[in-house]
Every structure is written in C-alpha cells, then in structure tokens.
C-alpha positions as CSV (number, residue, x, y, z in Angstrom):
1,M,119.2,30.3,77.3
2,T,117.3,31.3,74.1
3,G,117.5,34.2,71.8
4,K,120.6,36.1,70.8
5,Q,123.7,35.5,72.8
6,K,126.9,37.5,72.6
7,N,130.1,35.6,71.8
8,I,132.5,36.4,74.6
9,V,136.0,36.7,73.1
10,D,139.0,35.8,75.4
11,P,141.3,38.8,75.1
12,L,144.3,36.6,75.7
13,A,143.3,34.5,72.6
14,V,143.1,37.4,70.2
15,P,145.7,36.9,67.5
16,G,147.9,39.4,65.9
17,R,150.9,39.8,68.3
18,R,154.2,40.4,66.6
19,L,157.2,38.9,68.4
20,P,160.2,41.2,68.6
21,Q,163.2,40.0,66.6
22,Q,165.6,43.0,66.3
23,Q,167.1,44.9,69.2
24,R,165.1,48.0,68.4
25,S,161.9,45.9,68.5
26,K,162.9,44.4,71.9
27,E,163.5,47.9,73.2
28,T,160.0,49.0,72.1
29,V,158.5,46.0,73.9
30,R,160.5,46.8,77.0
31,S,159.3,50.4,76.9
32,I,155.7,49.2,76.6
33,L,156.0,46.9,79.6
34,E,157.8,49.6,81.7
35,A,155.1,52.2,80.7
36,T,152.4,49.7,81.7
37,I,153.9,49.2,85.2
38,D,154.0,53.0,85.7
39,L,150.4,53.3,84.7
40,L,149.3,50.4,86.9
41,E,151.0,52.0,89.9
42,E,149.4,55.4,89.1
43,G,145.8,54.4,88.3
44,G,145.3,50.6,88.4
45,F,143.8,48.3,85.8
46,V,140.4,50.0,85.2
47,G,141.9,53.2,83.7
48,L,144.6,51.4,81.7
49,T,144.3,51.7,77.9
50,M,146.5,50.9,75.0
51,Q,146.5,54.6,74.1
52,K,147.8,55.6,77.5
53,I,150.4,52.9,77.4
54,A,151.6,54.1,74.0
55,D,151.7,57.8,75.2
56,K,153.6,56.8,78.3
57,A,156.1,54.7,76.2
58,G,156.5,57.6,73.8
59,I,155.4,55.5,70.7
60,N,152.5,55.6,68.3
61,V,149.5,53.6,69.4
62,A,149.6,51.6,66.2
63,A,153.1,50.4,67.1
64,A,151.9,49.3,70.5
65,Y,149.0,47.3,68.9
66,S,151.5,45.6,66.6
67,Y,153.1,44.0,69.5
68,F,150.1,43.6,71.8
69,P,146.5,43.4,70.5
70,N,145.1,44.6,73.9
71,K,146.1,45.5,77.4
72,H,145.3,42.1,78.7
73,Q,148.1,40.6,76.6
74,V,150.5,43.3,77.9
75,L,149.7,42.3,81.4
76,A,150.0,38.6,80.6
77,E,153.5,39.2,79.3
78,L,154.4,41.1,82.4
79,Y,153.1,38.4,84.6
80,E,154.8,35.6,82.7
81,R,158.1,37.4,82.8
82,Q,157.8,37.9,86.6
83,F,156.7,34.4,87.2
84,G,159.6,33.1,85.1
85,V,162.1,34.9,87.4
86,I,160.5,33.5,90.5
87,Y,160.3,29.9,89.1
88,E,163.9,29.9,88.0
89,S,164.9,30.9,91.5
90,Q,163.3,27.7,92.8
91,I,165.2,25.3,90.6
92,E,168.4,25.4,92.6
93,Y,166.4,24.7,95.8
94,Y,164.6,21.8,94.2
95,Q,167.9,20.2,93.4
96,K,169.3,20.8,96.9
97,M,166.3,19.0,98.5
98,S,167.7,15.6,97.3
99,Q,171.3,16.3,98.0
100,D,171.5,18.4,101.2
101,P,171.7,16.4,104.5
102,R,169.2,18.7,106.1
103,H,165.5,17.9,106.2
104,W,164.1,18.8,102.8
105,V,161.4,20.9,104.4
106,D,164.0,23.2,106.0
107,I,165.5,23.8,102.5
108,F,162.1,24.5,101.0
109,V,161.3,26.9,103.8
110,E,164.6,28.6,103.3
111,S,163.7,29.1,99.6
112,L,160.7,31.1,100.6
113,G,163.0,33.9,101.7
114,D,164.4,34.2,98.2
115,L,161.0,33.9,96.8
116,A,159.7,36.8,98.9
117,K,162.7,39.0,98.1
118,N,162.2,38.4,94.3
119,R,158.5,39.2,94.6
120,M,159.0,42.3,96.7
121,N,161.8,43.6,94.6
122,Q,160.0,43.3,91.3
123,R,159.0,46.7,90.2
124,G,155.2,47.0,89.9
125,S,154.6,43.5,91.2
126,A,152.0,44.6,93.7
127,A,150.1,46.7,91.1
128,L,150.2,43.8,88.7
129,R,148.8,41.4,91.3
130,K,145.9,43.8,91.9
131,A,145.2,44.0,88.2
132,L,145.0,40.2,88.1
133,H,142.3,40.4,90.7
134,A,140.4,43.0,88.7
135,S,140.2,41.0,85.5
136,P,138.5,37.5,85.3
137,T,140.6,36.7,82.2
138,L,143.9,37.5,84.0
139,W,142.7,35.8,87.1
140,D,142.2,32.6,85.1
141,L,145.8,33.0,83.8
142,N,146.9,33.3,87.4
143,Q,145.1,30.2,88.4
144,K,146.6,28.2,85.5
145,T,150.0,29.4,86.6
146,I,149.4,28.3,90.1
147,Q,148.3,24.9,88.9
148,A,151.4,24.6,86.8
149,A,153.6,25.4,89.8
150,S,151.7,22.8,91.8
151,R,152.3,20.2,89.1
152,Q,156.0,21.0,89.3
153,F,156.1,20.6,93.1
154,V,154.1,17.4,93.4
155,P,156.7,15.1,91.8
156,I,159.2,16.4,94.4
157,L,156.8,15.6,97.2
158,E,156.3,12.1,95.8
159,R,160.0,11.5,95.5
160,L,161.0,12.8,98.9
161,E,158.0,11.3,100.8
162,P,157.0,8.1,98.9
163,D,155.2,6.7,102.0
164,Y,152.9,9.7,102.4
165,K,149.3,8.3,102.6
166,G,147.4,11.4,101.5
167,D,146.9,13.1,98.1
168,Q,150.2,14.8,97.2
169,S,148.4,16.7,94.4
170,I,146.1,18.4,96.9
171,R,149.0,18.9,99.3
172,G,151.1,20.6,96.7
173,R,148.2,22.8,95.6
174,I,147.6,23.9,99.2
175,V,151.2,24.8,99.7
176,V,151.5,26.9,96.5
177,E,148.1,28.6,97.0
178,T,149.0,29.5,100.6
179,I,152.4,31.0,99.6
180,T,150.8,33.0,96.8
181,T,148.0,34.3,99.0
182,V,150.4,35.4,101.8
183,F,152.8,37.0,99.3
184,D,149.8,39.0,97.9
185,L,149.0,40.2,101.5
186,M,152.6,41.2,102.1
187,Q,152.4,43.5,99.1
188,T,148.9,44.8,99.2
189,D,147.8,45.0,102.8
190,E,149.0,48.3,104.3
191,D,147.7,47.4,107.8
192,E,150.0,44.4,108.2
193,D,153.7,44.1,108.6
194,P,155.1,42.1,105.7
195,E,157.8,40.6,107.9
196,V,155.2,39.4,110.4
197,L,153.1,37.9,107.6
198,F,156.2,36.1,106.2
199,N,157.2,34.7,109.6
200,E,153.7,33.3,110.1
201,L,153.8,31.8,106.6
202,V,157.1,30.1,107.3
203,K,155.8,28.6,110.6
204,M,152.6,27.4,108.8
205,I,154.4,25.8,105.9
206,D,157.0,24.2,108.1
207,S,154.4,22.7,110.4
208,Y,152.2,21.5,107.6
209,L,154.9,19.7,105.7
210,K,156.6,18.2,108.6
211,N,153.5,16.9,110.3
212,P,151.5,15.1,107.5
C-alpha cells in the first residue's frame, strides 16, 4: 500500500493507567468496574463511553481516566478478574487428577460443573462476553487467554496420557475452545436451555478425551 497510512493504536497498549494503592482508590476502581457492568447490561459495548462510566460510578470523568485510559482497558480488567476466578477454581481439580483413583477424565468433566456455575453466577459475564465479540482488540485478548489456558492444560494431558500418539497441543486447544464456546451459548442464546447445552458439552468432552 502506498500513500499515507494511519497508525492504528492498540487501545490496550495505551499507557497512563494508575494502579490503586489506598483503600479509597481501590473502592473507586471497584465502582468503575461495577458501573461498567451495569452499562454493558443496559446498552452493550457500542454505547459505552468513559463519560457514561464516570457518571454511573458517581465520579469525575478525569478520575476515571486516571485509572483507565479508555473503555477497552476497563473491560480488559473486568475480563482478567473474571478469568482469574475461573482459573483458580480449576487448580484443585488439576491436582486431584493425579491423586484420585477415578479416571482423570471423570474428574475433569466434574470440574466443568463448577466452571459453569462460576461463569453463570458472575454478574455481567454474559454482557462482557458479548462486548468481547464486538471489539477486535478485546477479542484478541480473549484468544490470548484461551491460548494461555490451553498451555496450562497441555502438560496435564502429557503427564496423564504419555502414550497418546496425537498432538496434545491441538487436543488441549480443542477442549478449551469447545468449553468456552458452549459456555458462551449457555449465557447468550435465549432459544436454548443452558442445562441441555451443558449436558451435551459434558458428553462431548467425555467421549473426546476417553476415546483418543
């Protein structure tokens, strides 16, 4: 391409965010995040602005900008906090897979129940997932997070099934992608029963991992 070309700035790479240190600052950040969830549920990603977030949180917009340079970084913080809760819930199950006498796949499938509950019970999770789909930048963050989760799962597959002949990296990615996609459907598809979707997910994952 010739001629002038605009520099596309990654909104997640914009510097200037101030990390909260004092309790008052942490409360301000919490109010920003809570306000953002409310606004996402009310109007979605497109209508979201830092001014609306500040108004909803009851703070000056300059204060909001001092913690988050743009709305993308607010949503990224929300996403990372929610993913952190979900990831921590998996650690206990990962440890049990090597210690419990049951088949490790049964334990992994059991963990999906807690994963689903955590996802469904997180306030604003469905609205946040829709926002990720609406923004290429946030969708890239989502994909990087899925890749990270896959990388955590692959060593477990390699340890528990050392004789597997296929590519464990691809296998792990398929499992994580499938779970993420079905959980999204459970939260956003009003025409499908979440319980039915979850039961189908369990059968799919169980069959896939037990029949390599």
